N, C-alpha and C positions, 0 to 999 in steps of 0.2 A: 027228651033231648039230653044227651050225655053232658055232664059238667066238664068244662075245660078249665084247667088251672094254668097258672103262670108256667109251671114246670112243663105242661103239655105244649104250650106255645113256644117255649124255648127249644124243645126238641123238634117241633115242626119247622121253626125258622132254621135250625141247624141242618135239617135234612134238605132244605131248599138252598143251601149254600150261604145262608146268612148266619155267620157264627157270632151272634150277639145274644145278650140276655136282657130281659126286662128288669128294670130296677125296682122290683116288687117281690115280696115274699112268695116262695114257690107254691104255697097253698091257696093263694088268692084266686078267686074265680074270675075268669075273663069272659066277657059277653061279646066283645067285638074288638077287632084290631084292624087299623088301616095304615098302610105305608104311604106317607105323604110325600116323602122325598128320599132319594138314595144317591149318595155321592161316593164314587170310588176314587181312592188314592193309591199310590204305590204301597202295597203291603197292608192296607186297611180299608175299611168301608164305614161310612157314617150313614145312619138311617134315622129319619124323622118319623115317629110313630104316634098315631092317636089311639089310645087304648081305653076302652070302657071296661070297668070291672066293679065288683061288689066290695064296698068298704066294710069296715068292722061292724057297722050297724046293719049290713045286708042291703044297703041302698046302692043303686047303680050310680057311679060317678065316672068322670073321664079325665085323663091327663094326656099331655103331649110330651113325649120323651125324645131326647136325642141319644141314640145308642150307637156304640162303635165297637168294632171287633176286627179280627184279621180277615183279609180278603183272600180268596182262592187265587193262586198264582195262575196267570194267563200266559199262554205261549208267547204272545207278542204284546208288549206294553206300548200304548200310544199315549202321548201327552195331550190332554184335552184342555182347550182354552175356555175358561169359565167367564161368562159375562156377569159383571157386577149387577146384582138385582137392585138397581136404584134408577129412578126415572130422571130426576132433575140433578144434573151434575154441576158441581162447583169448579172453578178454575184451579189448576194445580200450581204449586209453588215451584220455583226453579232451584231450590236448595232444601237441605234437610235440617239446617241449623236455625236457631232463633237468636235474635239480638237481645231479647229481654224476656223476663217472666210475663210482662204484660202482653207482649206480642203472642206468646205461646197460649196464654189464657184465652185471648180473643179468637185465636185460630181454632182451638178445640171447642170453644163455645159455638162457633159458627158451624163446625162439622156435625156435632151431635144434634143441633137444632135442625139442620138441613135433613139429616137422616130421619129423624122422628116425624118431621112434617111431611117428608116424602112418603112415609108409611101411614099417613092419615091422622097423626096426632095434632092437637092444637096447643099452642103455648098459652099457659095461664099463670096465675100467681099462687104461691104457696109459701108459708113461713118455714124457716129453718133449712132451706136448700138454695143452691144457686139458680137452678132452673126447674120448672115443673111443666109437664105436658099431660094431656088427657085425651083418651079415645074411648068411646063407648062406656063412659063412666069409670074407666080404669086409669089410674095415675101412673106417671113415670117421673120419679124424683131423681135429680141429677146434682152431684157436686163435682167441681172441677179441681184439678191440681196439675202442677208442672213437674213435680218430683215425688217419688215414693220415699217419704221420710216420716218423721214423727208427726208433723203437721198433717200429712196425708192420712195417716192412720186415724187421727182425731176426726178428720172430715168423714172418713168411712164410718166411724162409730156414730157420728151425727146422723147418718142415714139409718143406722140401726135404731136409734132413738126415735126417729120419725116413724119408722115402721111400727115400733111398739106403741107409740101414741095413737096410731090409727086403729089399734085393736084388730077386730075381725076384718075390717075393710082393708087393712094393710096387707093381708095375705094375697089380695088380688092385684096389687100394684107391683111395679118394678122399681128397682133402685140401682143407680149407676154411679160409679166413680170413673170419670173420664180424664185421660191424661195424654200427653204426647207419647207416641210409641217408642221413640228413642230420646232419652233425656240427657245425653252426654254433653251437648252444647249448653245445657242448663245447669251443669254442675254435678250430675250423678252418673256414675259409671254403669254400663249395661249389666255387669255382674251383680251390682248392688240392687238394681231394679228387679232382677230375677230372684235375688235372695229375699227381697221384701215380699214378692208374690208367693214364693215357696213357704215362707213363714206364716203368711196370713190367709192364704186362699181357702183353707178348710173352714176357718172361722167365718170369713166373709160369705162363703157359699152356704153355710148353715143359716146365716142371717139373710140370705137371698139378696146380697149385694154383689152386683156384677162389676168387674173392673174391665174397662174398655180403652184400648189405645188407638189414637188417631194417627194414621200414617203421616209422617213428617212432611211429605210432599203432596200427597193426594188426600184432601179433606173428605173425599167421598168414601174412603176406605177406613173402617174401624175394625179392630181385632178383639175378640173376646179372650180374656186372660183367666177368667174363672167360669161362672155359670152363664147360660144364655138367658135372655129375657123370656117371659112367658108368651108374648105375642107371636103368633104363628109366622107372619111375614118377617119379623125380626129374627126368628130362629133360622129361617131359610137363608136370610142375608148372612148371618154369622157362620152358618155351616160352610158357605163359600169362602168367606174371608179367612176363617180359621186355618184353612189348609196351607196358607202361604207363609206362616210364621217361620218355620224352620228354614225354608229357602232364603227368605229375605234376611233373617238374622245372620245366617252363615255368610251371605254375600256382603252384608254390611261390615261384618268383622274383617272380611278379606279386603274390602275397599279401604277400611280404616288402616289396616296394616300397610297397604300400598302407599297411602298418604304419609304415614309415619316414615316410610322408607324413601319418600320423595318421588315415587313412581306416579304415572298418570292414572287418575281415577277412571273407573269404567262407567257403566250405565247407571241411571238413577234407580232408586229403590223400587219404584213402581214398575219400571221396565224390567228389572231383574226377575220379577215374578209374573211376567206376562200381563202387567197392568193391575195386578192385585197384590200389593205388598203386604208385609205382616211382621209383627214384632211381638215378643211374648212377655208379659208381666209388667205392670206399671202402677200409678198412684193418683194425687189430687190437691189444690189449695182451696180455700173456702171462700164462699160469698164473694165479696169484693176484694178480699185479701189474696195474697199469693204465698205459698209455702216457702220458707227459707231453705237455703242449701244445707244439706246434711250428708256427710260421707258415711254415717253409721245408720244402718237400718234400725227401725224401732224394735223393741223387745217383743217377743211373741205374745199374743193375747192369752188370757186364761183359756184352757182347753174347752171348746164348745161341747154341747151335748151331741152325741152321735146321731147321725141320720140327717136327711134334708127335710 
């Protein structure tokens, strides 16, 4: 049987209209590839792939990758309504603002707990984090925050330390910074949220720490601002919710402008995106504490080692 490399797979995918590339060196030998999920959006496509390949020791291993690339232009574009892949739904709020840090922390705590338990995780105890869940022997470590500020960055680094302390076992677990998707009512402008993510996303991604924002009105909807979790059902969930960020962000800014001008506000955030809202880039407070307001984002971390 002829050897098939990553370069061969990339060419084959391109010939079939999937203009994506596997995130592996082109010389790596691929033994099997399965398309688990494919989501089309205007101008681009996201594909969830399970790839079996030979590692540097010549042993077969497998990884699940989320790949994206430009989509072929279709003559007629139709907007598809996506059903949120979650079974048990929490009630929605009637507003996007929070009256206090404590209210926001409790809200995002309930949201991430509901999502992970919906995907089969069990809540357990673990030192050094706000929340800990487990499924099939694999852990999911969570810290919470209300604003992306200096304290949030320290909470992110705490997750990195937990991962390092677990040594080899830490590589099979997931780590999450969970925040409200819009933090302006909590004292941090949207542009500063996004600046925080832009500065820190490479470092956090290398350390396998995901940043996830909870929709301010719909606790059933969380958005990935950095990497996806390793668990397959969660990857599928975040592939759906990640599409809505640019839509909801634009609509939120428009509605904010209308309010500042004294005009009547429009639909809710969730309604803006057909029931699946989205916001891009956020942060965390720790344990029982809550991060303080900060109008200045933290300094960028030391440059991480390249590669994930």
